[in-house]
Every structure is written in C-alpha cells, then in structure tokens.
N, C-alpha and C positions, 0 to 999 in steps of 0.2 A: 778509746779510753786507754790510759797507760797506768802501770803500777811502778812506783819508784821508792827505793829506800833512802831515808834521809837521817841526818844527825842533827840533833838540837842541842845547842850549848848555851847555858845561861850562866850567871855568876854562881848560882846554887846547884845546878846539876848539868848532867850531859847524859842523853839517852837518845835511842833510836826509834824510828817510826817507819810505817809503810804508808804511803799516801797514794790514793787513787784519784786521777784527775784527767783532764782532757790533754794535758801537756805538761812539761816540766816546769815551765814558768808558773802555770796555775797551781801546781802542787806546792811550790816554794812560797807562793802568795798565800796560800790557804794556811800553811803552818806559821808563816810569819804573822798573819792576822791573830792566830790564836795564842801565839807567844811573842808578844812585842817585846823588842829588846833582845830577844835571843838570836844567836847566829844559826842559820839553818843552811846545811851544805848537803848535796846529793852525794850519796855513797857510791864509789866506783869499785870494781867494774859492775855495769849494769848487766844483768842477766838477760841476754836477748830473748830466751823462750818465756820469761816472765814478764818481760816489759809490757807487752800488749796484753790487756787484760779484756779480751774480747767477751768473755762468757763470766764475767765477774758478777756476783751478786750485790756488790758495793756501788753506790752512786758516785759520781765525780765529787771530789771534796771530802771523801771519808778517809779518816786518819786512823790507823791502828797502831797504838803505842806498843814498843817492844816491852816485854815482861821483865827484863832486868836492866837496871841502870848500867851504863858503861863505866869502865874504870877510868878514873882521871889519869891523863898521861900525855 
C-alpha cells in the first residue's frame, strides 16, 4: 500500500488530502469518485520514506483531508 498527497480543485474550493491506496492510479480514482468534476493532481515531490505505508492503520481507499483550505493562486 502507498500513501500519496493530492490536491483537489473544484470551482468552489481547492484543498489537499492524503490518500492510502494500492497504487497512484487507484488513489486518483478514489478521490475522483468522491469529488466528481474536480481536478485531482498528485503533489510532488513524493517523500520516498512516507510513500510506502507498510504499517499503516488505514485501509486502501482511505482519504484524510487537509485541515486548512489552500490559498487560491
């Protein structure tokens, strides 16, 4: 399982999230299904030490939303 940070942009807001999934494509698919019509992008650089979530308590498909909305820019 992997952990990847994404940015979710819709007409109304822009915010970040951490997604746990079996791969990057699954992470993007899970977020896109939850936020239809929003643009979902992977945030780079990916931290190699945090990328593989071997001992995570979360199941694949878990999304942790960022606590602060990102500034428009």
